[in-house]
C-alpha positions, 0 to 999 in steps of 0.5 A: 765454661759450662757446669751442671749441678743437681738440685730439687724442687719444692716437692722434692723432685730432681732438677738439673741446673746447667750454667754456661758462662760465655763471658763476664757479661753474658751467662745462661742458666738452663733448669731441666724439669722432671720428665713426664712420669709414665706411672702418672700418665698410666694412672690417669688413662686407666682411671678415665677408661675404667669410668668410661667402661663402667658407664658403658656397662650401665648404658650399653652405649659404645659412644661412651667408650669412643668419647673416653678414648678421644678425650684422653688423647686430646687431653694428653696432647693439650697437656704436652703442648700447653702445660708440661714444661721440660726446660726453663732458660734464663739468659742475661746479657749486661748490655742487652737484657734478659731473655726467659725461654720455656720449652714445652714437652711438645717442642713448643717454645715461649720466649720473653725478652726484657731490655736491661734499661727496664731492669731495676734489680733481680731478687729472691722473694718469698711467698706462701704456697700450699701452706708453706713458705717458698722462695722464687727468683724475680726480676723487678722492672722500673716504673717508666714514669718514676725510675726509683719505683717498681712497676712490675715483678716478673717471676723466673722459673715458675714451672720448675719451682726450685728450692732456695739453694738453686735460686741462690746460685742463679741469683749470685751470678745474675748479681755479678752481671748486673754489677758489671753492667752498672760499673760499665754504665758509670764509666761511660 
């Protein structure tokens, strides 16, 4: 079963959450971030080129214009390949673990896998960000030496920064999978 719902991020931008329920013990959540704004891209490019043209007018050195074009192109490619994330995915399988995937605008993907045996819980936490309180979903990992303690907190959907209503949808579904996993492991 698959459904899609619209939410907003902490800045008011539009996010799209796709939920895929493969089985009771396997669910996937894809959060699509807003695409690159042509308006902001044009503004940054024009600003860099106007400053370069101003410097060219003062110095009369054509290398300034060439370097401005080169810096703009390299900067855009770097931004698309290392910074701008288009989609974040969370796949949870109760018998295996949790996989988090970030898809960049350039097509590059970054994947992290956490074994289910290392997962203590999935919670919604709060933080202060830019003079306001925001909420984020995070995975609590067990301490290998002391299983009742938490060794690490792994935040999910770091780039999209969805609001609380979206996080609650994902949280509830993840808790259902974790409850199913705990019930299965106690029966065995």
